[in-house]
DRENLOGU-169147 format. One record per residue (C-alpha): residue number from 1; residue in three letters; x, y, z. Coordinates in steps of 0.25 Angstrom, whole numbers, plus 5000, padded with zeros to 4 digits. Each point is the difference from the previous one (the first is absolute). Layout:
BEGIN
+-----+-----+------+------+------+
:   i :  aa :   px :   py :   pz :
+-----+-----+------+------+------+
: NUM : ALA :    X :    Y :    Z :
...
+-----+-----+------+------+------+
This chain:
BEGIN
+-----+-----+------+------+------+
:   i :  aa :   px :   py :   pz :
+-----+-----+------+------+------+
:   1 : ASP : 4883 : 5098 : 5097 :
:   2 : TYR : 5006 : 4991 : 4989 :
:   3 : GLY : 4996 : 5009 : 4988 :
:   4 : ASP : 4992 : 4995 : 4989 :
:   5 : LEU : 5000 : 4985 : 5000 :
:   6 : GLU : 4992 : 4999 : 4987 :
:   7 : SER : 5010 : 5008 : 4992 :
:   8 : THR : 5012 : 4993 : 5005 :
:   9 : VAL : 4994 : 4987 : 4996 :
:  10 : THR : 4996 : 5004 : 4986 :
:  11 : MET : 5014 : 5006 : 4998 :
:  12 : SER : 5007 : 4987 : 5004 :
:  13 : LYS : 4991 : 4993 : 4989 :
:  14 : ALA : 5007 : 5008 : 4990 :
:  15 : PRO : 5008 : 4992 : 4990 :
:  16 : VAL : 5014 : 4998 : 5003 :
:  17 : SER : 5010 : 5002 : 4988 :
:  18 : LYS : 5010 : 4989 : 4998 :
:  19 : PRO : 5015 : 5004 : 5000 :
:  20 : GLU : 5007 : 4999 : 4987 :
:  21 : LYS : 5009 : 4988 : 4999 :
:  22 : ALA : 5014 : 5003 : 4999 :
:  23 : LYS : 5006 : 4996 : 4986 :
:  24 : SER : 5011 : 4989 : 5002 :
:  25 : SER : 5013 : 5001 : 4993 :
:  26 : ILE : 5001 : 4985 : 4999 :
:  27 : SER : 4995 : 4994 : 4987 :
:  28 : LYS : 4990 : 4989 : 5001 :
:  29 : LYS : 5009 : 4991 : 4992 :
:  30 : ALA : 5012 : 5001 : 5009 :
:  31 : THR : 5008 : 4987 : 5001 :
:  32 : THR : 5003 : 5001 : 5014 :
:  33 : SER : 4993 : 5000 : 5013 :
:  34 : SER : 5005 : 5005 : 5014 :
:  35 : SER : 4999 : 4996 : 5014 :
:  36 : GLY : 5006 : 5003 : 5013 :
:  37 : TYR : 4998 : 4998 : 5015 :
:  38 : GLY : 4994 : 5014 : 5001 :
:  39 : ASN : 5013 : 5006 : 5001 :
:  40 : SER : 5004 : 5009 : 4988 :
:  41 : THR : 5015 : 4997 : 5002 :
:  42 : ASN : 4997 : 4985 : 4997 :
:  43 : PHE : 4992 : 5003 : 4987 :
:  44 : GLU : 5004 : 4990 : 4990 :
:  45 : LEU : 4995 : 4997 : 4986 :
:  46 : ILE : 4996 : 4986 : 4996 :
:  47 : SER : 5001 : 4996 : 4986 :
:  48 : ASN : 4988 : 4993 : 4994 :
:  49 : ASP : 5009 : 4988 : 4996 :
:  50 : ILE : 5004 : 4998 : 5015 :
:  51 : MET : 4986 : 5000 : 5005 :
:  52 : ASP : 4996 : 4991 : 4988 :
:  53 : LYS : 5011 : 4990 : 5004 :
:  54 : PHE : 4995 : 5001 : 5015 :
:  55 : ASN : 4986 : 4998 : 4997 :
:  56 : ASP : 5003 : 4988 : 4991 :
:  57 : ILE : 5008 : 4994 : 5012 :
:  58 : VAL : 4988 : 5002 : 5009 :
:  59 : LYS : 4991 : 4993 : 4990 :
:  60 : LYS : 5008 : 4988 : 5002 :
:  61 : PHE : 4996 : 4999 : 5014 :
:  62 : GLU : 4985 : 4997 : 4996 :
:  63 : GLU : 5004 : 4987 : 4995 :
:  64 : ASN : 4995 : 4987 : 5007 :
:  65 : ASP : 5013 : 4992 : 4996 :
:  66 : PHE : 5010 : 5001 : 5011 :
:  67 : LYS : 5011 : 4999 : 4990 :
:  68 : LYS : 4996 : 5012 : 4993 :
:  69 : ARG : 4998 : 5008 : 5013 :
:  70 : ILE : 5014 : 4996 : 5004 :
:  71 : ALA : 5005 : 5005 : 4986 :
:  72 : GLY : 4993 : 5013 : 5003 :
:  73 : LEU : 5007 : 5001 : 5013 :
:  74 : LYS : 5013 : 4998 : 4994 :
:  75 : SER : 4996 : 5011 : 4989 :
:  76 : LEU : 4996 : 5009 : 5011 :
:  77 : SER : 5013 : 4998 : 5007 :
:  78 : SER : 5008 : 5004 : 4988 :
:  79 : PHE : 4991 : 5012 : 4997 :
:  80 : ILE : 5003 : 5005 : 5014 :
:  81 : GLN : 5015 : 4998 : 4999 :
:  82 : GLU : 5000 : 5008 : 4987 :
:  83 : GLU : 4990 : 5011 : 5004 :
:  84 : GLU : 5004 : 5001 : 5015 :
:  85 : LYS : 5002 : 5015 : 5001 :
:  86 : LEU : 4987 : 5003 : 4992 :
:  87 : ILE : 4992 : 4990 : 5009 :
:  88 : ASN : 5004 : 5006 : 5013 :
:  89 : LYS : 4996 : 5014 : 4995 :
:  90 : SER : 4986 : 4997 : 4995 :
:  91 : LYS : 4988 : 4995 : 5007 :
:  92 : LYS : 4995 : 4994 : 4986 :
:  93 : PHE : 5008 : 4988 : 5004 :
:  94 : PHE : 4993 : 4997 : 5013 :
:  95 : GLN : 4993 : 4989 : 4993 :
:  96 : ILE : 5014 : 4992 : 5002 :
:  97 : ILE : 4996 : 4999 : 5015 :
:  98 : ASP : 4986 : 4995 : 4997 :
:  99 : VAL : 5006 : 4989 : 4991 :
: 100 : ILE : 5010 : 4996 : 5010 :
: 101 : VAL : 4990 : 5000 : 5011 :
: 102 : GLN : 4990 : 4992 : 4992 :
: 103 : TRP : 5010 : 4989 : 4997 :
: 104 : LEU : 5006 : 4999 : 5014 :
: 105 : LYS : 4986 : 4996 : 5004 :
: 106 : ASP : 4998 : 4990 : 4988 :
: 107 : ASN : 4995 : 4986 : 5002 :
: 108 : ASN : 5011 : 4994 : 4991 :
: 109 : THR : 5013 : 4997 : 5008 :
: 110 : LYS : 5009 : 5002 : 4988 :
: 111 : VAL : 4994 : 5014 : 4997 :
: 112 : VAL : 5001 : 5004 : 5015 :
: 113 : THR : 5015 : 4995 : 5000 :
: 114 : ALA : 5003 : 5007 : 4987 :
: 115 : THR : 4994 : 5013 : 5005 :
: 116 : GLN : 5008 : 4999 : 5013 :
: 117 : ASP : 5013 : 4998 : 4993 :
: 118 : ILE : 4997 : 5011 : 4990 :
: 119 : PHE : 4995 : 5010 : 5011 :
: 120 : SER : 5013 : 4997 : 5007 :
: 121 : ASN : 5008 : 5003 : 4988 :
: 122 : ILE : 4993 : 5013 : 4996 :
: 123 : MET : 4998 : 5006 : 5014 :
: 124 : PRO : 5012 : 5009 : 4999 :
: 125 : ASN : 4994 : 5005 : 4986 :
: 126 : ILE : 4986 : 5004 : 5005 :
: 127 : LYS : 5003 : 5006 : 5014 :
: 128 : LYS : 4990 : 5012 : 4999 :
: 129 : LEU : 4989 : 4991 : 4995 :
: 130 : ILE : 5003 : 4990 : 5011 :
: 131 : GLU : 4999 : 5012 : 5010 :
: 132 : LYS : 4986 : 5004 : 4994 :
: 133 : GLY : 4995 : 4986 : 5000 :
: 134 : ALA : 5005 : 4996 : 5014 :
: 135 : ALA : 4986 : 4996 : 5005 :
: 136 : GLN : 4997 : 4991 : 4988 :
: 137 : ILE : 5014 : 4993 : 5000 :
: 138 : VAL : 5000 : 4998 : 5015 :
: 139 : GLU : 4986 : 4993 : 4999 :
: 140 : ALA : 5005 : 4991 : 4989 :
: 141 : LEU : 5013 : 4996 : 5006 :
: 142 : SER : 4992 : 4997 : 5013 :
: 143 : SER : 4992 : 4990 : 4993 :
: 144 : ASN : 5012 : 4994 : 4994 :
: 145 : VAL : 5006 : 4999 : 5014 :
: 146 : VAL : 4989 : 4992 : 5006 :
: 147 : SER : 4999 : 4991 : 4987 :
: 148 : SER : 5000 : 4985 : 5003 :
: 149 : ASN : 5009 : 4999 : 4988 :
: 150 : THR : 5014 : 5000 : 5007 :
: 151 : MET : 5007 : 5005 : 4987 :
: 152 : ILE : 4990 : 5012 : 4999 :
: 153 : LYS : 5001 : 5002 : 5015 :
: 154 : ASN : 5015 : 5001 : 5001 :
: 155 : CYS : 5001 : 5009 : 4988 :
: 156 : GLY : 4989 : 5009 : 5005 :
: 157 : GLU : 5008 : 5001 : 5014 :
: 158 : ALA : 5013 : 5003 : 4992 :
: 159 : LEU : 4993 : 5011 : 4992 :
: 160 : MET : 4993 : 5006 : 5012 :
: 161 : LYS : 5014 : 5001 : 5007 :
: 162 : LYS : 5006 : 5006 : 4987 :
: 163 : LEU : 4989 : 5010 : 4999 :
: 164 : VAL : 5001 : 5005 : 5014 :
: 165 : LEU : 5015 : 5000 : 5002 :
: 166 : ASN : 5002 : 5006 : 4986 :
: 167 : GLU : 5009 : 5012 : 5003 :
: 168 : GLU : 4995 : 5007 : 4987 :
: 169 : LEU : 4986 : 5000 : 5004 :
: 170 : GLU : 4993 : 5009 : 5010 :
: 171 : CYS : 4996 : 4989 : 5010 :
: 172 : SER : 4990 : 5009 : 5007 :
: 173 : VAL : 4990 : 4998 : 4989 :
: 174 : PHE : 4999 : 4985 : 5004 :
: 175 : ILE : 4997 : 5002 : 5015 :
: 176 : GLN : 4985 : 5003 : 4999 :
: 177 : PRO : 4997 : 4989 : 4990 :
: 178 : MET : 5008 : 4990 : 5008 :
: 179 : CYS : 4993 : 5004 : 5013 :
: 180 : HIS : 4987 : 4999 : 4992 :
: 181 : GLN : 5003 : 4986 : 4996 :
: 182 : ILE : 5004 : 4996 : 5014 :
: 183 : LEU : 4987 : 5005 : 5006 :
: 184 : GLN : 4990 : 4997 : 4989 :
: 185 : GLY : 5006 : 4991 : 4990 :
: 186 : ASN : 5002 : 4985 : 5000 :
: 187 : THR : 5002 : 4995 : 5014 :
: 188 : ARG : 5011 : 4990 : 4995 :
: 189 : ALA : 5008 : 5012 : 4995 :
+-----+-----+------+------+------+
């Protein structure tokens, strides 16, 4: 005997009251936003000025003119060197990896070589982002390594070695993406 099924069904159709929303102590007009990698000890405040500056730099990458894209890469490099500590503590800057990967795969040789050069220079400054974006970076560099352009190929090989042999990075994060590229990626890689 399962009891009175009809009364159970009618009781479950009763309206459910919504819990009251907690009042936030943060003003809606706050001038800062915050982010962290889910670890409260890494909680860092990011001023709107810094985020606006970063967003302005990222907008430069939407340009079609390769000279403007290269200038954007140089601005990004300067920004990374100025804000290194903040960048490594906040996931809001992961877009840096997206931009680098995008331009490592670009069709313009000048953009790719400039990106390779800048990535080589900023690598020590964005260690945490590199570890988080290992799969994308390995894929992009693998495409560089198999390029028919010898300059892109040689620089891609040097970057891949620098990435894997870097003592400051957790190299184990590169094992799975590299195995995937070997097994599933371009057969020339």
